[in-house]
C-alpha positions as CSV (number, residue, x, y, z in Angstrom):
1,M,-86.4,-38.6,24.4
2,T,-90.4,-39.9,23.4
3,F,-92.0,-43.2,23.9
4,L,-91.0,-44.6,20.4
5,N,-87.3,-44.6,21.5
6,I,-87.9,-46.7,24.2
7,A,-90.0,-49.1,22.4
8,F,-87.7,-49.3,19.2
9,P,-84.1,-48.3,20.1
10,A,-82.8,-49.6,16.9
11,T,-84.4,-46.4,15.3
12,S,-82.6,-44.0,17.6
13,A,-79.5,-45.9,16.9
14,L,-80.0,-45.9,12.9
15,P,-78.5,-42.4,12.2
16,V,-75.6,-43.2,14.4
17,A,-74.8,-46.2,12.4
18,E,-75.6,-44.5,9.0
19,V,-73.0,-42.0,10.1
20,A,-70.5,-44.4,11.1
21,I,-71.0,-46.8,7.8
22,S,-70.8,-43.9,5.3
23,A,-67.7,-43.1,7.0
24,L,-66.4,-46.5,6.6
25,V,-67.1,-46.6,3.0
26,A,-65.5,-43.1,2.6
27,A,-62.5,-44.6,3.9
28,A,-62.6,-47.6,2.0
29,R,-63.1,-46.0,-1.5
30,P,-59.6,-45.3,-2.3
31,L,-58.5,-48.5,-1.0
32,I,-60.8,-50.3,-3.4
33,G,-60.0,-47.9,-6.4
34,L,-56.2,-48.7,-5.3
35,S,-56.6,-52.3,-5.5
36,I,-58.8,-52.2,-8.9
37,L,-55.7,-50.2,-10.3
38,T,-52.9,-52.6,-9.1
39,T,-55.1,-55.8,-10.5
40,M,-55.5,-54.0,-14.0
41,L,-51.8,-53.2,-13.9
42,L,-51.0,-57.0,-12.9
43,V,-53.3,-58.5,-15.3
44,F,-52.2,-56.0,-18.4
45,K,-48.6,-55.7,-17.4
46,P,-47.3,-57.9,-20.5
47,L,-49.4,-55.7,-22.5
48,I,-48.1,-52.7,-21.1
49,T,-44.4,-53.3,-21.0
50,G,-44.8,-54.3,-24.8
51,M,-46.4,-51.0,-25.7
52,L,-43.2,-49.0,-23.6
53,R,-40.6,-51.4,-25.6
54,A,-42.3,-50.3,-29.1
55,L,-42.7,-46.7,-27.8
56,K,-38.6,-46.9,-26.8
57,L,-37.7,-48.3,-30.3
58,A,-39.9,-45.7,-32.2
59,V,-38.1,-43.0,-30.4
60,F,-34.5,-44.7,-30.0
61,P,-34.2,-47.1,-32.9
62,N,-31.5,-50.0,-32.5
63,K,-28.4,-49.3,-34.4
64,T,-27.5,-51.6,-37.6
65,R,-24.7,-53.7,-37.3
66,E,-22.9,-51.3,-39.9
67,E,-23.6,-48.2,-37.9
68,K,-21.8,-50.1,-34.6
69,S,-19.0,-51.1,-36.8
70,A,-18.2,-47.6,-37.7
71,M,-18.7,-46.7,-34.4
72,R,-16.3,-49.3,-32.9
73,N,-13.6,-48.0,-35.9
74,L,-14.2,-44.3,-35.0
75,R,-13.6,-45.1,-31.3
76,S,-10.5,-47.1,-32.2
77,M,-9.0,-44.3,-34.6
78,L,-9.4,-41.6,-31.9
79,A,-7.4,-43.9,-29.2
80,V,-4.9,-44.2,-31.7
81,R,-4.7,-40.6,-32.4
82,N,-4.9,-39.9,-28.6
83,I,-2.0,-42.1,-28.0
84,A,-0.2,-40.6,-31.0
85,N,-0.5,-37.1,-29.3
86,E,0.8,-38.4,-26.1
87,L,4.0,-39.9,-28.2
88,D,4.5,-36.7,-30.1
89,S,6.6,-35.0,-27.7
90,T,9.2,-38.3,-27.1
91,S,8.6,-40.1,-30.1
92,P,8.0,-37.9,-33.0
93,N,8.5,-40.8,-35.7
94,M,6.4,-43.5,-33.7
95,A,3.5,-40.7,-33.4
96,A,3.6,-40.1,-37.0
97,E,3.0,-43.9,-37.9
98,L,0.4,-44.2,-35.4
99,R,-1.4,-40.8,-37.2
100,A,-1.0,-42.9,-40.5
101,L,-2.8,-45.7,-39.1
102,A,-5.8,-43.9,-37.8
103,A,-6.1,-41.9,-41.1
104,R,-6.7,-45.3,-42.8
105,G,-9.0,-46.5,-40.6
């Protein structure tokens, strides 16, 4: 301990303050980065959601009306055919008629 430490106490406390401030800044830096990231995501949310929707449409395009109608007809034909298979042992005539209906589409 020198005479200058007694005369100027701030100079001896300065290294301790520098360490404390650097520790505080080191702890606050990730929080500042996270807050900036969150702010950017909130500001550009409409743009990001639009880009994600465009990407989804590029990978999985929407089906046309004809495709949807064809899928609906196929499901109904399969349902009628399943009913015909169930009725095959009890009522073969009805099962044959149902198969004929399913074949017509």
